C-alpha positions as CSV (number, residue, x, y, z in Angstrom):
1,M,146.1,-172.8,120.3
2,V,144.1,-174.6,117.5
3,T,145.5,-174.3,114.0
4,R,142.6,-174.2,111.4
5,F,142.6,-176.2,108.1
6,N,143.7,-173.8,105.0
7,R,140.9,-173.5,102.4
8,R,143.1,-175.2,99.8
9,K,143.3,-178.6,101.7
10,F,140.0,-178.3,102.8
11,L,138.6,-178.8,99.1
12,V,141.1,-181.6,98.7
13,Y,139.4,-183.7,101.7
14,G,135.9,-182.7,100.7
15,S,133.5,-180.0,101.1
16,A,132.2,-178.7,104.8
17,T,128.8,-179.5,106.0
18,L,128.8,-175.9,107.5
19,G,125.0,-175.9,108.7
20,T,124.2,-176.3,112.2
21,S,123.1,-180.0,112.9
22,M,120.1,-180.4,114.4
23,L,118.1,-183.8,115.6
24,L,115.8,-184.5,112.3
25,K,112.4,-184.6,113.2
26,A,111.3,-188.4,113.8
27,C,108.2,-189.6,112.3
28,G,106.0,-192.0,114.0
29,G,104.0,-194.4,112.2
30,G,103.8,-198.1,111.3
31,T,104.0,-201.0,113.3
32,T,104.1,-203.8,111.0
33,T,108.1,-204.7,111.1
34,T,110.6,-207.1,110.2
35,G,114.2,-207.6,110.7
36,T,115.5,-209.0,107.5
37,G,114.3,-206.4,104.9
38,S,110.8,-205.9,103.5
39,T,110.0,-209.4,102.4
40,G,112.1,-210.9,105.8
41,T,110.3,-212.9,108.3
42,E,108.9,-211.0,111.6
43,T,111.2,-210.7,114.4
44,A,111.2,-209.4,118.0
45,A,111.0,-205.8,116.4
46,G,107.6,-206.8,115.0
47,G,105.7,-207.6,118.3
48,G,105.9,-207.3,122.0
49,E,107.2,-204.3,124.2
50,T,110.9,-204.6,123.0
51,V,113.3,-204.5,120.1
52,K,116.4,-206.6,120.0
53,V,119.5,-205.2,118.8
54,G,123.1,-207.0,118.5
55,I,126.1,-205.8,119.8
56,L,129.2,-207.6,118.6
57,R,132.7,-206.5,120.0
58,S,135.9,-208.1,121.5
59,L,135.4,-208.7,124.8
60,S,138.2,-211.0,125.2
61,G,141.6,-211.5,123.2
62,T,144.1,-208.9,122.1
63,M,141.6,-206.3,120.9
64,A,139.5,-206.2,124.3
65,I,141.8,-203.5,125.5
66,S,140.0,-201.4,122.8
67,E,136.8,-203.1,122.4
68,T,134.9,-203.2,125.8
69,T,134.7,-199.7,126.3
70,L,132.5,-199.6,123.2
71,V,130.1,-201.8,125.0
72,D,129.8,-199.2,127.8
73,A,129.1,-196.6,125.3
74,D,126.6,-199.0,123.6
75,K,124.4,-199.6,126.6
76,M,124.7,-196.1,127.8
77,A,122.7,-195.0,124.6
78,I,120.4,-197.6,124.8
79,E,119.6,-196.8,128.5
80,E,119.1,-193.1,127.5
81,I,116.9,-193.8,124.7
82,N,115.0,-196.2,126.5
83,A,114.4,-193.7,129.5
84,A,113.1,-191.4,126.9
85,G,110.5,-193.5,125.7
86,G,112.6,-196.1,123.4
87,V,112.0,-196.7,119.7
88,L,108.8,-196.3,118.1
89,G,107.0,-197.3,121.3
90,K,109.4,-200.1,122.0
91,Q,112.4,-200.6,124.5
92,I,115.7,-201.8,123.2
93,E,117.1,-204.9,124.2
94,P,120.7,-205.3,123.5
95,V,121.9,-208.8,123.0
96,V,125.7,-208.7,123.4
97,E,128.1,-211.1,122.0
98,D,131.9,-211.5,122.4
99,G,133.9,-211.9,118.8
100,A,136.8,-212.8,121.0
101,S,139.4,-211.0,118.5
102,D,138.8,-213.8,116.3
103,W,137.5,-213.2,112.9
104,P,135.4,-216.3,112.2
105,T,134.1,-216.0,115.7
106,F,132.7,-212.6,114.6
107,A,131.1,-214.5,111.7
108,E,129.5,-217.1,113.6
109,K,128.1,-214.5,116.4
110,A,126.7,-212.4,113.5
111,E,124.9,-215.4,112.2
112,K,124.0,-216.1,115.5
113,L,122.5,-212.7,116.2
114,I,120.5,-212.5,113.0
115,D,119.1,-216.2,112.9
116,Q,118.4,-217.2,115.9
117,D,118.2,-213.5,118.1
118,Q,116.5,-212.0,115.2
119,V,117.8,-208.9,115.9
120,A,116.4,-205.6,114.1
121,V,120.2,-204.3,113.6
122,V,123.8,-205.2,114.8
123,F,126.3,-202.5,116.2
124,G,129.7,-204.2,116.2
125,C,133.5,-204.8,115.1
126,W,136.5,-202.9,115.5
127,T,139.1,-203.9,112.8
128,S,138.7,-204.4,109.5
129,A,139.6,-208.1,109.5
130,S,136.4,-208.6,111.9
131,R,134.3,-206.4,109.5
132,K,135.4,-208.1,106.4
133,A,134.6,-211.7,108.0
134,V,130.9,-210.2,108.8
135,L,130.1,-208.7,105.8
136,P,129.3,-211.8,103.7
137,V,126.8,-212.6,106.4
138,F,125.4,-209.3,106.5
139,E,125.3,-209.2,102.4
140,A,123.9,-212.9,102.2
141,K,121.2,-212.0,104.7
142,D,120.4,-208.2,103.5
143,H,120.7,-207.4,107.2
144,M,122.6,-204.0,108.4
145,L,125.6,-203.5,110.6
146,W,126.9,-200.0,112.1
147,Y,130.5,-199.6,112.2
148,P,132.1,-197.0,114.4
149,V,135.9,-197.1,113.9
150,Q,138.0,-195.6,111.5
151,Y,139.2,-197.5,108.7
152,E,141.2,-197.6,105.5
153,G,138.3,-197.1,102.9
154,Q,138.3,-199.1,99.6
155,V,134.7,-200.2,100.2
156,C,131.2,-199.2,100.3
157,S,128.7,-201.8,101.3
158,K,125.2,-201.4,101.3
159,N,124.5,-203.4,104.5
160,I,127.2,-201.0,106.6
161,F,127.0,-197.6,108.1
162,Y,130.1,-196.5,108.9
163,T,130.3,-193.6,111.7
164,G,134.3,-193.7,111.9
165,A,136.4,-191.7,109.7
166,A,137.4,-192.8,106.0
167,P,141.0,-192.2,105.1
168,N,140.4,-188.6,103.8
169,Q,138.9,-187.6,107.5
170,Q,141.8,-189.0,109.5
171,I,144.9,-190.4,107.7
172,E,145.4,-188.2,104.8
173,P,145.3,-184.8,106.8
174,A,147.6,-186.3,109.4
175,V,150.3,-186.9,106.5
176,D,149.8,-183.4,105.4
177,W,150.0,-182.2,108.8
178,L,153.2,-184.1,109.7
179,L,154.9,-183.0,106.4
180,E,154.3,-179.3,107.5
181,N,155.3,-179.7,110.9
182,K,157.2,-182.5,111.8
183,G,159.5,-183.6,108.5
184,T,159.2,-185.5,105.3
185,K,160.9,-188.8,106.0
186,F,158.3,-191.8,107.1
187,F,158.6,-195.0,108.5
188,L,155.5,-197.2,108.6
189,V,154.6,-199.5,111.4
190,G,151.3,-201.4,111.5
191,S,149.7,-204.8,112.4
192,D,149.7,-207.2,110.0
193,Y,145.9,-207.3,108.4
194,V,144.0,-205.3,105.8
195,F,143.7,-202.2,107.6
196,P,147.4,-201.1,108.4
197,R,148.4,-202.4,104.9
198,T,145.6,-200.8,102.8
199,A,146.3,-197.3,105.0
200,N,150.1,-197.8,104.5
201,T,149.4,-198.1,100.5
202,I,147.4,-194.8,100.8
203,I,150.0,-193.0,102.7
204,K,152.9,-194.3,100.3
205,E,151.1,-192.7,97.2
206,Q,150.1,-189.6,99.3
207,L,153.8,-189.3,100.3
208,K,154.8,-189.5,96.4
209,A,152.5,-186.7,95.4
210,S,153.7,-184.6,98.1
211,G,157.3,-184.8,98.1
212,G,157.5,-187.0,101.5
213,E,159.6,-190.2,101.4
214,T,158.7,-193.9,103.0
215,V,162.0,-195.1,104.4
216,G,160.8,-198.1,105.8
217,E,157.8,-200.2,106.5
218,D,157.1,-203.2,109.0
219,Y,154.6,-205.4,110.6
220,L,153.7,-207.4,113.5
221,P,151.2,-210.1,113.6
222,L,148.1,-208.8,115.8
223,G,148.7,-209.4,119.2
224,N,152.5,-209.6,118.9
225,T,154.8,-207.7,121.4
226,E,158.0,-208.5,120.1
227,V,158.9,-204.9,118.7
228,T,162.5,-204.8,119.3
229,P,163.3,-205.8,115.7
230,I,160.9,-203.1,114.5
231,I,162.6,-200.3,116.7
232,T,166.2,-201.6,115.3
233,K,164.8,-200.9,111.8
234,I,163.3,-197.6,112.6
235,R,166.5,-196.4,114.2
236,A,168.9,-197.8,111.3
237,A,166.3,-196.1,108.8
238,L,166.1,-193.0,110.5
239,P,169.2,-192.1,112.4
240,D,169.0,-188.7,112.8
241,G,165.3,-189.0,113.5
242,G,161.8,-188.8,111.3
243,V,158.4,-189.6,111.6
244,I,156.8,-192.9,112.7
245,F,153.1,-193.4,111.4
246,N,151.8,-196.2,113.6
247,S,148.8,-198.3,112.9
248,L,149.3,-201.2,115.5
249,N,146.3,-202.1,117.0
250,G,145.5,-204.2,120.6
251,D,148.1,-204.9,123.0
252,S,151.1,-204.7,120.4
253,N,151.1,-200.7,121.4
254,V,151.6,-201.6,124.9
255,A,155.1,-203.0,124.0
256,F,155.7,-200.3,121.5
257,F,155.6,-197.3,123.0
258,K,157.3,-198.5,126.3
259,Q,160.3,-200.2,124.4
260,L,160.4,-197.0,122.0
261,Q,160.8,-194.7,125.3
262,G,163.4,-197.5,126.6
263,A,165.3,-197.1,123.3
264,G,165.8,-193.4,123.7
265,L,163.3,-192.7,120.5
266,T,161.5,-189.9,122.2
267,P,158.9,-187.6,120.4
268,D,161.1,-184.5,119.9
269,K,163.2,-186.5,117.4
270,Y,160.9,-189.3,116.6
271,P,157.4,-188.3,116.7
272,V,154.9,-191.2,116.4
273,M,151.4,-190.2,114.8
274,S,149.3,-193.0,115.7
275,V,145.8,-193.5,114.3
276,S,144.1,-196.5,116.6
277,V,145.9,-195.0,119.9
278,A,143.1,-192.8,121.8
279,E,142.2,-192.0,125.4
280,E,141.4,-195.6,126.4
281,E,144.9,-196.9,125.1
282,V,146.8,-194.3,126.6
283,R,145.0,-194.8,129.8
284,Q,146.1,-198.5,129.7
285,I,149.5,-198.0,128.4
286,G,150.7,-195.4,130.7
287,P,150.7,-191.6,129.8
288,E,154.2,-191.4,131.1
289,F,155.2,-193.7,128.1
290,L,153.3,-191.3,125.5
291,V,153.5,-187.8,126.6
292,G,154.1,-185.6,123.5
293,Q,153.0,-188.3,121.0
294,L,150.6,-187.8,118.3
295,A,147.0,-189.0,117.3
296,S,144.8,-188.2,114.6
297,W,140.8,-188.8,115.4
298,N,137.7,-186.7,114.7
299,Y,136.9,-186.8,118.4
300,F,139.0,-186.2,121.7
301,Q,137.3,-186.0,125.5
302,T,139.0,-182.5,125.2
303,V,136.3,-181.4,122.3
304,D,135.0,-178.0,123.6
305,T,131.2,-178.5,122.7
306,P,128.1,-178.3,125.2
307,E,127.1,-182.1,124.2
308,N,130.7,-183.5,124.6
309,K,130.8,-181.6,128.0
310,K,127.6,-183.1,128.7
311,W,128.4,-186.9,127.3
312,V,131.6,-186.9,129.3
313,A,130.0,-185.9,132.5
314,D,127.3,-188.4,132.1
315,F,129.8,-191.3,131.2
316,K,131.8,-190.6,134.1
317,A,128.8,-190.4,136.4
318,K,127.6,-193.7,135.2
319,Y,130.9,-195.5,135.1
320,G,133.3,-193.8,137.4
321,D,135.4,-190.5,137.3
322,D,138.6,-192.4,136.4
323,R,137.2,-193.7,133.0
324,V,137.8,-191.7,130.0
325,T,136.1,-191.4,126.5
326,N,137.4,-191.6,123.2
327,D,136.7,-191.4,119.5
328,P,135.5,-195.2,118.7
329,M,133.1,-194.9,121.9
330,E,131.8,-191.7,120.5
331,A,131.1,-193.0,117.1
332,A,129.6,-196.3,118.7
333,Y,127.1,-193.9,121.0
334,I,126.1,-191.8,117.9
335,A,125.6,-194.6,115.8
336,I,122.8,-196.0,117.9
337,Y,121.0,-192.5,117.8
338,L,121.4,-192.1,114.3
339,W,119.8,-195.6,113.6
340,K,116.9,-194.5,116.3
341,Q,116.2,-191.3,114.2
342,A,116.3,-193.4,111.0
343,V,113.8,-196.0,112.5
344,E,111.7,-193.3,113.7
345,A,111.7,-191.4,110.3
346,A,111.0,-194.4,108.5
347,G,108.3,-195.2,110.9
348,T,109.1,-198.8,110.6
349,F,112.0,-201.2,111.7
350,D,112.0,-202.8,108.1
351,L,115.7,-202.7,106.8
352,A,115.1,-201.2,103.4
353,E,112.9,-198.5,104.8
354,V,115.6,-197.8,107.5
355,R,118.3,-197.7,105.2
356,K,116.9,-195.0,102.9
357,A,115.7,-193.0,106.2
358,A,119.1,-192.8,107.2
359,Y,120.3,-190.7,104.5
360,G,120.8,-187.0,105.8
361,Q,120.0,-187.8,109.2
362,S,122.1,-185.6,111.3
363,M,123.1,-184.6,115.0
364,A,124.8,-182.4,117.4
365,A,127.3,-185.1,118.4
366,P,129.8,-184.7,121.1
367,E,132.3,-184.3,118.4
368,G,130.3,-181.5,116.5
369,P,127.8,-181.7,113.8
370,V,127.6,-185.2,111.9
371,T,125.5,-186.0,108.8
372,M,125.2,-189.5,106.9
373,N,125.9,-189.2,103.4
374,P,124.3,-191.7,101.0
375,N,127.7,-193.3,100.8
376,H,127.0,-194.7,104.3
377,H,129.4,-192.6,105.7
378,L,129.3,-189.2,108.2
379,S,130.7,-185.8,107.3
380,K,133.1,-185.4,110.2
381,T,135.3,-182.7,111.8
382,V,139.4,-183.8,111.8
383,R,141.5,-183.2,114.8
384,I,145.1,-183.8,115.6
385,G,146.1,-184.0,119.4
386,E,149.3,-184.4,121.6
387,V,149.2,-186.5,124.7
388,M,149.5,-184.4,127.8
389,D,150.4,-185.3,131.4
390,D,147.3,-186.3,132.3
391,G,146.4,-188.3,129.5
392,M,144.4,-186.3,127.8
393,F,144.7,-185.0,124.2
394,K,145.9,-181.4,123.5
395,I,144.3,-180.4,120.4
396,L,146.8,-179.4,118.2
397,W,144.7,-178.7,114.9
398,A,141.3,-179.1,113.4
399,T,139.4,-178.5,110.4
400,D,136.8,-175.4,110.1
401,G,134.2,-177.8,110.1
402,P,133.0,-181.4,108.9
403,V,134.7,-183.0,106.1
404,D,132.7,-184.9,103.3
405,P,133.9,-188.9,103.5
406,V,135.5,-189.9,100.4
407,P,135.2,-194.0,100.7
408,W,137.4,-194.7,97.4
409,N,140.9,-193.4,97.9
410,Q,142.1,-190.7,95.3
411,F,145.7,-191.1,96.0
412,V,145.5,-194.9,94.7
413,P,145.5,-195.1,91.2
414,E,143.3,-198.1,91.0
415,T,140.1,-196.4,92.6
416,K,141.0,-192.5,91.8
417,G,138.0,-191.2,90.0
418,F,135.5,-193.6,91.8
419,S,132.5,-192.8,94.2
420,C,129.7,-194.3,95.9
421,D,126.1,-193.5,96.2
422,W,123.5,-196.1,97.7
423,S,120.5,-193.7,97.3
424,D,120.7,-194.0,93.2
425,P,120.5,-197.6,92.3
426,N,122.4,-196.6,89.1
427,K,125.5,-195.9,91.0
428,G,125.5,-198.0,94.0
429,G,128.8,-199.0,95.9
430,K,131.0,-198.0,93.1
431,F,130.7,-195.9,90.1
432,K,133.0,-193.6,88.0
433,L,132.8,-189.7,88.6
C-alpha cells in the first residue's frame, strides 16, 4: 500500500504539476547551427548527416559500479531517436569518454568533447565532484551539460540542466518520512566530498527545525572500504537503535552493507535510508545484504506506469533479462529526449536557442510526468522504497504528483529565501524572492 503525501508537507516541498504531461509539439526549421552558442563556430551539428553528442561517464574506477549502466541508457535513447528519424533530420552520433572516477580527468574530457569533437551537447557526470570539476569548462565555453543524478542543490548554473532530484525532491521528504515512521535519532554516513557533506548540512538544519537529533556524523574517502570504525561509532551513538542516513557512493556501499549486517545492525532496529543506492547497486552488492533497507528516489523499476512497463521491457530485451533499471539511468534516458524536444522546438542546435526552448518541455517519462522549469530542474514525483528479496523496491510512499524543484535550500540560513530563474535575465542563477 502506497502512503500518499499529505497536503501540508506537499506545499512545503513545492507545488504539484498536476496536469497530464504530454510530449510538446516539436517545431521543424532552420539548418544553420553551431555548437558553442549563437556566435560559436560551426560544428558537426552544422553540416552532414549526423550530430555529435558527448557521453561523459566513469567507465572505470570506484564509480563504475554505478555509472556504466547510464551509458547503456544513453545509447538506448539515442538508438530509439535515430530509428525514429533523428533530430532535425540528423542521426545522433555519440562520442563516449571515460571520466575514470577522477575529477581532473572529467574536466579534461569535457574540454576534449567540446573543442576537438565539437559536440552539440554533453550528457554526463554522476558525483557532484565531477560536475563541479567540469562546470568551469562549460561556463568558460558557454556550452551545455545535462546532469542526471540527484544532488545537494545550492547551485543553479545557466550551462547545466539537472534531470535528477533537488534536495526538496529526495532528501528532505526522506527525512520527514523517517521522523514520522522510524525514529528521531539520526547518524549520518557519507563519502567525503561535496554532495554528502552538503546534504548532511541540510539534514542537520532540517532535524533542528523538525524535532529530530543528529547523534553522529562520519565520512569515508570515496572508494574507501574501511567501514568498521564507522559501524563502531554508529553502535556507540545508537546503542538502542536509530536511523542511519547513508550518502556513501561507489564501492564503499558494498563493504558498508555487508559489514553492517555482519555486526548485527539489522533494519528492524537500524534502518538505513540511502540516497545513492538503487537497483543496480542492490544487484551488485547482493539483495541478501539489503532486504528491508530503504531508499529515496523519484523512480524505481517497480513504478506502475505504462511508460515504465514499456521502458523496462525494452531495456531488458536489448541488454538482457537479468539487467535492472534505476533512477539515474531513467534520468539519463529522459535527458536525451528532453534535449531532442528542445532542439526541435528551437529548430536549431544553437545552444542559446535550445536553452530557451528547454523551458516548459514535458514528457510522460517512465517515472511519471516531468516538466523542465526555468531554474533548469525538473518537476518530479518523490518516492520511498524498501528493498525486497528479489532486489526490487516495494514503494512505501509517494507524493500525489510532481513536486517543483527548489535548488537553493530553504532550511540552510545562508540560502533561505533565494531562488533561480534563467528565463529572466534580471533574476538568473540566484535572486531573493
